[in-house]
VOGU-3710 file (C-alpha; in Angstrom, 3 decimals, decimal comma):
1> xxxxxxxxxx> 0,095/0,168/-0,138  1,474/3,480/-0,813  0,083/6,520/1,144  0,283/9,705/-0,292  -0,855/13,088/1,476  -2,041/16,475/0,708  -5,032/19,081/2,266  -7,464/19,687/0,128  -10,917/21,668/0,836  -14,170/19,278/0,894
11> xxxxxxxxxx> -16,343/20,947/-2,392  -19,856/19,372/-2,230  -19,284/16,387/0,063  -15,940/15,096/-2,151  -11,862/15,569/-1,938  -10,270/16,828/-5,001  -7,078/14,705/-5,632  -4,346/16,837/-7,002  -3,105/16,082/-10,804  0,121/15,175/-9,510
21> xxxxxxxxxx> -1,439/12,487/-7,800  -3,624/10,821/-10,700  -1,722/9,297/-12,698  -0,045/7,461/-10,156  -3,185/6,345/-8,381  -4,982/3,595/-10,581  -6,535/0,760/-7,784  -8,813/0,965/-4,951  -8,385/4,027/-2,363  -8,484/3,567/1,413
31> xxxxxxxxxx> -9,641/7,215/2,763  -8,979/9,121/6,274  -10,224/12,668/6,835  -8,242/14,504/9,088  -8,764/17,941/9,682  -6,853/20,242/8,971  -7,273/22,839/11,473  -8,166/21,203/14,505  -5,222/19,505/16,207  -6,433/20,049/19,710
41> xxxxxxxxxx> -9,651/20,248/21,197  -11,091/22,230/23,996  -9,866/22,291/27,809  -10,486/19,384/30,060  -11,002/18,906/33,373  -7,948/16,809/32,841  -6,147/19,861/30,478  -6,506/20,455/26,987  -6,082/16,165/24,712  -5,709/15,629/21,476
51> xxxxxxxxxx> -8,656/14,358/19,143  -6,298/11,159/18,469  -6,316/10,564/21,595  -9,825/9,976/22,598  -9,607/7,228/19,634  -6,906/5,248/21,069  -8,903/5,853/24,958  -11,572/2,802/24,780  -14,430/3,357/26,313  -16,267/-0,095/27,281
61> xxxxxxxxxx> -18,609/-0,062/31,183  -17,335/-3,395/32,753  -18,202/-2,521/35,958  -21,683/-5,099/35,428  -19,309/-7,740/33,959  -18,903/-11,139/36,780  -15,172/-13,164/36,115  -12,750/-14,360/37,801  -8,594/-14,413/37,341  -9,326/-18,200/36,420
71> xxxxx> -11,805/-17,380/33,888  -10,204/-14,590/32,489  -6,593/-16,981/31,768  -8,509/-19,841/30,175  -7,755/-21,085/26,838
//
């Protein structure tokens, strides 16, 4: 997989690919959209956080789960 990075402004729901990359891209593409001017979130109780930090932090409520160490380690 080859990665290309560029900045573009969405136009009517589409993201224009720069002309210099159009001839290089010959198959399906995987698109990840990062907002270029939103590097930081508003400050929270724990201080300012990056949006990427929120994606990496799992949010799963396990308070109702009951299992023993033996069950957790069984294979």
